[in-house]
BALOBA-1460 file (C-alpha; in Angstrom, 3 decimals):
// residues 78
<rec num="1" residu="m" x="0.000" y="0.000" z="0.000"/>
<rec num="2" residu="a" x="2.771" y="2.422" z="0.902"/>
<rec num="3" residu="e" x="4.293" y="2.057" z="-2.558"/>
<rec num="4" residu="g" x="1.144" y="3.593" z="-4.058"/>
<rec num="5" residu="l" x="1.491" y="6.687" z="-1.897"/>
<rec num="6" residu="v" x="5.191" y="6.982" z="-2.758"/>
<rec num="7" residu="d" x="4.370" y="6.693" z="-6.471"/>
<rec num="8" residu="l" x="1.740" y="9.446" z="-6.225"/>
<rec num="9" residu="v" x="4.214" y="11.718" z="-4.424"/>
<rec num="10" residu="r" x="7.071" y="11.031" z="-6.878"/>
<rec num="11" residu="n" x="4.768" y="11.660" z="-9.808"/>
<rec num="12" residu="a" x="3.634" y="15.020" z="-8.380"/>
<rec num="13" residu="v" x="7.223" y="16.074" z="-7.623"/>
<rec num="14" residu="s" x="8.484" y="15.066" z="-11.075"/>
<rec num="15" residu="k" x="5.693" y="17.084" z="-12.729"/>
<rec num="16" residu="g" x="6.503" y="20.119" z="-10.579"/>
<rec num="17" residu="i" x="3.062" y="20.073" z="-8.958"/>
<rec num="18" residu="l" x="4.512" y="19.401" z="-5.494"/>
<rec num="19" residu="m" x="7.623" y="21.096" z="-4.113"/>
<rec num="20" residu="g" x="9.563" y="19.126" z="-1.521"/>
<rec num="21" residu="c" x="12.172" y="20.449" z="0.905"/>
<rec num="22" residu="g" x="15.873" y="20.712" z="0.193"/>
<rec num="23" residu="v" x="18.559" y="19.687" z="2.663"/>
<rec num="24" residu="d" x="21.110" y="22.494" z="3.203"/>
<rec num="25" residu="d" x="23.354" y="22.867" z="0.165"/>
<rec num="26" residu="v" x="23.053" y="19.221" z="-0.860"/>
<rec num="27" residu="a" x="21.147" y="18.371" z="-4.028"/>
<rec num="28" residu="l" x="18.688" y="16.227" z="-2.063"/>
<rec num="29" residu="l" x="14.949" y="16.751" z="-2.154"/>
<rec num="30" residu="i" x="12.726" y="15.162" z="0.502"/>
<rec num="31" residu="s" x="8.972" y="14.905" z="0.088"/>
<rec num="32" residu="s" x="7.975" y="12.056" z="2.432"/>
<rec num="33" residu="l" x="9.271" y="9.611" z="5.056"/>
<rec num="34" residu="q" x="7.402" y="6.507" z="6.219"/>
<rec num="35" residu="f" x="7.541" y="4.778" z="9.597"/>
<rec num="36" residu="a" x="5.330" y="1.693" z="10.009"/>
<rec num="37" residu="d" x="1.811" y="3.141" z="9.693"/>
<rec num="38" residu="d" x="2.856" y="6.808" z="10.017"/>
<rec num="39" residu="v" x="3.939" y="9.137" z="7.224"/>
<rec num="40" residu="l" x="5.745" y="12.481" z="7.438"/>
<rec num="41" residu="l" x="5.106" y="14.724" z="4.470"/>
<rec num="42" residu="f" x="7.492" y="17.566" z="3.642"/>
<rec num="43" residu="g" x="7.047" y="20.505" z="1.343"/>
<rec num="44" residu="q" x="7.584" y="24.184" z="0.901"/>
<rec num="45" residu="p" x="5.130" y="26.305" z="2.909"/>
<rec num="46" residu="k" x="2.886" y="27.258" z="0.006"/>
<rec num="47" residu="v" x="-0.890" y="27.026" z="-0.274"/>
<rec num="48" residu="n" x="-0.641" y="25.040" z="-3.517"/>
<rec num="49" residu="n" x="1.452" y="22.397" z="-1.734"/>
<rec num="50" residu="v" x="-1.251" y="21.970" z="0.928"/>
<rec num="51" residu="f" x="-3.927" y="21.453" z="-1.718"/>
<rec num="52" residu="t" x="-1.677" y="19.023" z="-3.592"/>
<rec num="53" residu="w" x="-0.966" y="16.992" z="-0.448"/>
<rec num="54" residu="k" x="-4.674" y="16.768" z="0.313"/>
<rec num="55" residu="a" x="-5.426" y="15.650" z="-3.261"/>
<rec num="56" residu="i" x="-2.675" y="13.017" z="-3.058"/>
<rec num="57" residu="l" x="-4.004" y="11.707" z="0.255"/>
<rec num="58" residu="r" x="-7.596" y="11.613" z="-1.046"/>
<rec num="59" residu="s" x="-6.412" y="9.738" z="-4.150"/>
<rec num="60" residu="f" x="-4.521" y="7.301" z="-1.938"/>
<rec num="61" residu="e" x="-7.689" y="6.724" z="0.115"/>
<rec num="62" residu="l" x="-9.631" y="5.774" z="-3.007"/>
<rec num="63" residu="m" x="-6.829" y="3.680" z="-4.467"/>
<rec num="64" residu="a" x="-6.048" y="1.730" z="-1.278"/>
<rec num="65" residu="s" x="-9.562" y="1.584" z="0.221"/>
<rec num="66" residu="l" x="-8.089" y="3.042" z="3.406"/>
<rec num="67" residu="k" x="-9.103" y="6.091" z="5.422"/>
<rec num="68" residu="v" x="-6.749" y="8.981" z="6.179"/>
<rec num="69" residu="n" x="-7.613" y="10.486" z="9.552"/>
<rec num="70" residu="f" x="-7.273" y="14.210" z="8.854"/>
<rec num="71" residu="h" x="-8.320" y="14.995" z="12.452"/>
<rec num="72" residu="k" x="-5.115" y="13.359" z="13.703"/>
<rec num="73" residu="s" x="-3.028" y="15.076" z="11.042"/>
<rec num="74" residu="k" x="-1.014" y="18.208" z="11.799"/>
<rec num="75" residu="l" x="0.357" y="20.972" z="9.629"/>
<rec num="76" residu="a" x="3.457" y="22.800" z="10.838"/>
<rec num="77" residu="e" x="5.910" y="25.281" z="9.385"/>
<rec num="78" residu="v" x="9.495" y="24.847" z="10.503"/>
């Protein structure tokens, strides 16, 4: 199931729809990390990114027949 979410994220990043976060001066772009049944999603603090993340998660719900609990989700700017 997690592979489907990763594929959706990679597809959005490759099309420039989603902007991940860079790591210092290294040419490394991070958009998500997975731990068991938890997922950390990273992106630039832009409104379009928030809408894209929500669309990706809704698509994942439909694709995997799972439910994303948005009430337990948090949005933070670091």
